[in-house]
Structures are given as C-alpha cells and as structure tokens.
C-alpha positions in Angstrom: 209.8 32.4 59.9 211.3 34.5 56.8 210.1 33.5 53.8 213.7 33.5 51.9 214.9 31.7 49.2 216.4 28.2 51.5 213.0 28.6 54.3 211.1 28.1 50.9 213.2 25.4 48.9 212.6 23.1 52.4 208.8 23.7 52.4 208.8 22.5 48.8 210.8 19.9 50.1 208.7 18.7 52.9 205.5 18.9 51.1 206.5 16.6 48.8 208.1 14.4 50.5 212.4 15.3 48.7 213.2 16.1 51.8 216.2 14.1 53.3 215.6 15.4 56.8 211.6 14.5 56.7 211.4 11.5 54.7 208.3 9.0 55.8 209.3 7.2 59.6 207.1 4.8 61.0 207.5 2.3 63.8 210.5 0.6 63.0 209.7 -2.8 62.0 213.1 -5.0 63.2 212.8 -3.4 66.7 212.6 -5.9 69.7 212.4 -4.5 73.9 214.2 -7.2 74.8 218.1 -6.9 73.3 219.7 -4.5 70.4 218.4 -5.5 67.2 216.5 -2.5 64.6 215.7 1.1 65.8 212.2 1.7 66.8 211.9 4.0 64.8 211.6 3.1 60.4 215.2 5.7 59.2 215.6 3.6 56.2 214.1 6.2 54.3 217.0 8.3 55.3 219.5 5.8 53.6 217.4 5.4 50.6 216.5 8.7 49.9 220.2 10.4 49.7 222.1 10.5 46.8 225.5 10.0 48.3 228.3 7.4 46.7 229.2 5.2 49.5 232.0 5.9 51.3 230.3 9.2 52.2 228.3 10.3 55.0 225.6 13.0 54.4 226.0 17.0 54.7 223.5 18.9 55.3 222.7 21.7 54.3 222.2 24.8 56.5 221.8 27.3 54.2 222.0 27.8 51.1 225.1 26.0 49.3 226.3 26.1 52.9 227.2 22.8 54.4 227.4 21.1 57.5 228.3 16.7 59.3 225.6 17.1 61.4 225.8 14.9 64.0 221.6 14.2 64.3 221.0 13.4 61.0 224.7 11.3 60.1 223.8 9.4 63.1 219.7 8.8 61.4 221.4 7.3 58.7 223.7 4.8 60.7 220.4 3.9 61.9 218.3 3.1 59.4 221.4 1.6 57.5 221.5 -0.9 60.4 217.4 -1.6 59.8 218.2 -2.2 56.2 221.0 -4.2 56.3 219.2 -6.4 58.7 216.6 -6.8 56.7 218.7 -7.5 53.3 222.5 -8.6 54.8 223.8 -6.9 52.2 226.7 -6.2 53.7 226.9 -2.4 51.6 224.7 -1.5 54.5 227.0 -2.5 57.1 229.4 -0.7 55.7 227.7 2.8 55.6 226.3 1.7 59.1 230.1 1.6 60.4 231.1 4.5 58.5 228.1 6.7 60.4 229.9 4.5 64.0 233.2 5.9 63.4 231.8 9.6 62.8 230.6 9.6 66.1 233.6 7.7 67.5 235.3 10.2 66.4 233.5 12.6 67.4 232.8 12.4 70.9 234.5 15.1 73.3 236.2 13.5 76.7 233.1 14.3 78.3 231.2 11.8 76.6 229.7 15.3 74.7 228.5 15.6 70.6 229.4 18.5 69.0 225.9 19.6 67.2 224.2 22.8 66.7 227.2 25.1 67.0 226.8 25.9 63.3 223.6 27.6 64.3 224.6 28.6 68.3 228.3 28.0 69.7 226.7 28.8 73.0 224.2 25.9 72.8 225.9 23.0 70.6 224.7 19.7 73.1 221.6 18.3 71.8 219.6 15.0 74.0 218.5 14.0 71.0 222.0 13.5 69.4 223.1 11.9 72.7 220.7 9.8 72.6 220.5 7.9 69.2 224.4 8.1 69.5 223.7 6.2 72.3 221.2 4.1 69.9 223.9 4.0 66.8 226.9 3.2 69.4 225.3 -0.1 71.0 224.3 -1.4 67.6 228.0 -1.4 67.1 228.8 -3.0 70.5 226.5 -5.4 69.8 227.3 -6.7 66.0 231.1 -6.5 66.7 231.6 -7.1 70.3 233.8 -4.3 71.1 233.9 -3.2 74.1 234.9 0.1 73.0 231.6 1.2 71.5 229.7 0.5 75.1 232.1 2.6 76.5 231.4 5.2 74.3 227.4 4.7 74.4 228.1 5.3 78.8 229.8 8.2 78.5 227.8 10.0 75.9 224.9 8.8 78.6 226.5 10.3 81.7 226.6 13.5 79.1 223.2 13.3 78.2 221.8 13.0 82.0 224.3 16.3 83.1 221.9 18.7 84.5 222.0 21.5 82.0 223.4 24.2 84.5 226.5 22.1 84.8 226.5 22.5 80.8 224.5 19.3 80.3 220.5 18.4 78.7 218.7 17.9 81.3 216.8 19.5 83.6 216.4 17.8 86.8 213.1 19.4 88.4 210.4 17.7 90.7 211.5 14.2 90.7 210.9 14.3 86.8 214.1 14.5 84.2 213.6 16.6 81.2 215.2 15.7 78.1 216.1 19.0 75.7 217.0 17.9 71.9 217.1 22.4 72.4 219.0 23.4 75.1 218.1 27.1 74.8 214.4 26.4 73.1 211.0 24.6 74.6 211.0 21.0 75.1 210.7 19.6 72.1 208.4 16.0 71.3 210.0 14.0 69.1 213.3 14.9 70.4 212.5 13.9 74.2 211.5 10.8 73.2 214.5 10.0 71.0 216.6 10.7 73.4 214.2 8.5 75.8 215.2 4.9 73.2 218.9 5.5 73.7 218.1 5.5 77.4 216.2 2.7 76.9 218.8 0.7 74.7 221.3 1.1 77.5 219.2 -0.2 80.4 218.7 -3.4 78.2 222.8 -3.3 78.2 222.8 -2.6 81.8 219.8 -2.7 83.5 221.1 -1.2 87.2 218.6 -0.3 90.1 220.1 2.9 89.5 219.5 3.4 86.5 216.3 2.0 86.0 215.2 5.1 88.6 216.6 7.7 86.5 214.5 5.9 83.5 211.6 6.2 84.8 212.3 9.5 86.2 212.8 10.3 82.4 209.2 8.4 81.3 207.6 10.7 84.3 208.9 13.9 82.4 207.8 13.1 78.9 204.4 12.2 80.4 204.7 15.5 82.3 204.6 17.2 78.9 202.5 15.7 76.6 199.6 18.2 77.9 201.4 20.7 76.8 201.9 19.1 73.2 198.0 18.7 72.7 196.4 21.6 70.9 193.1 19.7 71.1 192.8 19.2 67.6 196.3 18.5 66.9 199.4 18.1 68.9 202.0 20.7 68.9 206.0 20.5 67.9 206.9 21.0 71.4 205.7 22.6 74.7 205.6 26.3 73.7 203.4 27.4 70.5 204.5 25.9 68.3 202.3 23.5 66.2 203.7 20.1 64.4 203.9 19.8 61.0 202.0 17.2 59.1 205.2 15.3 59.0 205.7 15.5 63.1 202.4 15.0 63.8 202.9 11.7 62.4 206.1 11.2 63.8 204.5 11.7 67.4 202.2 8.7 66.9 205.0 6.5 65.4 206.6 7.3 68.1 204.2 7.3 71.3 203.2 4.0 70.2 206.5 2.5 70.8 207.4 4.4 74.3 203.7 2.7 75.1 205.0 -0.7 74.2 208.2 0.6 77.1 206.4 1.6 79.3 202.5 0.3 78.6 201.2 4.1 80.2 197.6 4.2 79.8 198.4 7.9 79.4 200.8 7.6 77.2 198.4 5.6 75.1 195.9 8.0 75.3 197.5 10.7 73.8 198.7 8.4 70.4 195.2 7.4 70.2 194.2 10.9 70.5 196.6 12.5 67.8 195.6 9.3 65.2 191.2 10.3 65.9 192.8 14.2 64.7 194.8 13.2 62.3 191.9 11.7 60.5 189.9 14.7 60.5 190.0 16.7 57.3 189.3 20.5 59.2 191.7 19.5 61.8 194.4 18.9 59.6 193.4 21.9 57.4 193.2 24.1 60.1 197.1 22.5 61.7 198.2 23.4 58.4 196.6 26.7 58.0 198.1 27.5 61.5 202.2 25.8 60.6 202.0 27.9 57.5 201.0 31.1 59.6 203.7 30.9 62.1 
C-alpha cells in the first residue's frame, strides 16, 4: 500500500479511533434471533461519531477531498440509527434511519443490485455485504412501518445477492456450498461474508421456507469452510488470501463470530471465535500482527 497523504490520514484516524468507518463494533445490544429487532453488530457509533446534519447522510472520502455516496457506509449508518431509536425512543434517530432507507430504496436497480464499488472498479460494482446489510435495513423498515414495499425490495436484494458471480451476482456456488463475496474481484473477506449472512438470516425470520433454509445452510457451510484459511495460528486474516486483519478487524471477527455461533450453534464457529480471543490476549501476537499489517 502506497504511503500517500490519504492513506496516512486513514491510518492515523484508525489508530486513534477517529475513523467513522472503523469505530468500535461489539455484539449488538438489541437483536433477537427470532424476530426483527436491533442489529447483530453494534453500529451506533457510526451515527454518534459522524458529524453531519440530521437531514444529511454520510459521504465517503475515497481520495483526498473526493467524496462519494458509499452504500455500505449509508446502510450501516441507518442500522446504527435504528438501534439508537430502539434504545432511546428518540424520533430523530428514526428519521435518520428512514433517510438511509429512502436512499437504499431509491438506489436498488431493477434486478435487485446496489452499486457499491463502481467508484473503485466499474467492472465489479457489486458487493454481497451491501446486499446483505440492505436486506437487514429494509426488513427493519418493513417491520417498523408494515409497508410491504420494503419486503418486496428486500426479496429482490436477496435474490441478487444469491446470484452466481458468473451471472453478474455476488455468490460462488461450489461443492454444495455458497460463498458470499464482499468484493467480487478479490479474495473472500471474512467480515463481509458474515455481514452478508446476517441479511439472509433476517430474511429467513420473515420467510422460513424450506428452500431458503437449504440455501442459508449452504452459505453457513461456505463460511465454516473458509475459517481455516483466515487463521494465521496467532491472529486472524482479513480475507482468504494474505491480508492480516488490523486490530479493528480482529476484534470485529470475534464479535461477528459470537453471533454466528448463536445463530448456528456450530462448534467449529465457536472454536475459531475462542481461538481469536486467545490470540488477542497475547501481547506478542498483537505486536506481531501489527508489524505484519504495517508491512503489507
């Protein structure tokens, strides 16, 4: 990674906890495994740490002084706002939630896709993570408002997420498993896969058809299959290739796997969660991972 002004600024923000994209994200405080309530990951600081007006949405600075409407950032802002509304009953957070919902509803293409990365690579603009988180956002709007248009949009969004990459979607179907890809042109990203899975799980809470349950299990099997590839034996990896997880992403992996274990009751998931916790407690491991990460 080139050490230009933008990257230096990004790393300084991450190290000192000032990055709006890399705030502390523990297990969600208001979620349910049987109904649509709060989100599975605590995204409330995405709202509280973002200095914008109530009628605005956050914008992503992808280069120095170059901004774009970034779907994942907007969706996570909305999910965090909904959790804050559930916690406080303050309508200003509900208004912010619906601001994000409206943006998503207006930016879903006819085939259910959401443009996420075209500002980086117009040949691979879609992301399973954006699709999955959008499903979660839309279903919370549906439950809150009882407006079926949000359910219809969530169904379209799920259908596209589960479309094979060969056909322009964000999923890989292989050996009776499904792999969900945050970046369709890059290795599988662990946190992105799990956020995608959460959206699918939310939809099954609404529609628990046998067909969808089979597909969800195949996605879960795909996640379990990649966990060994994301284990450095002293730290977790960001993806299935060579990228070491930053301290932020390692902590996030632990939080996300904790919820996946609750959902699945799968001991392989629990074992990797506990491994990652053990790695994090070792000062030598933390130092080694940091040096490796900085050297990438």
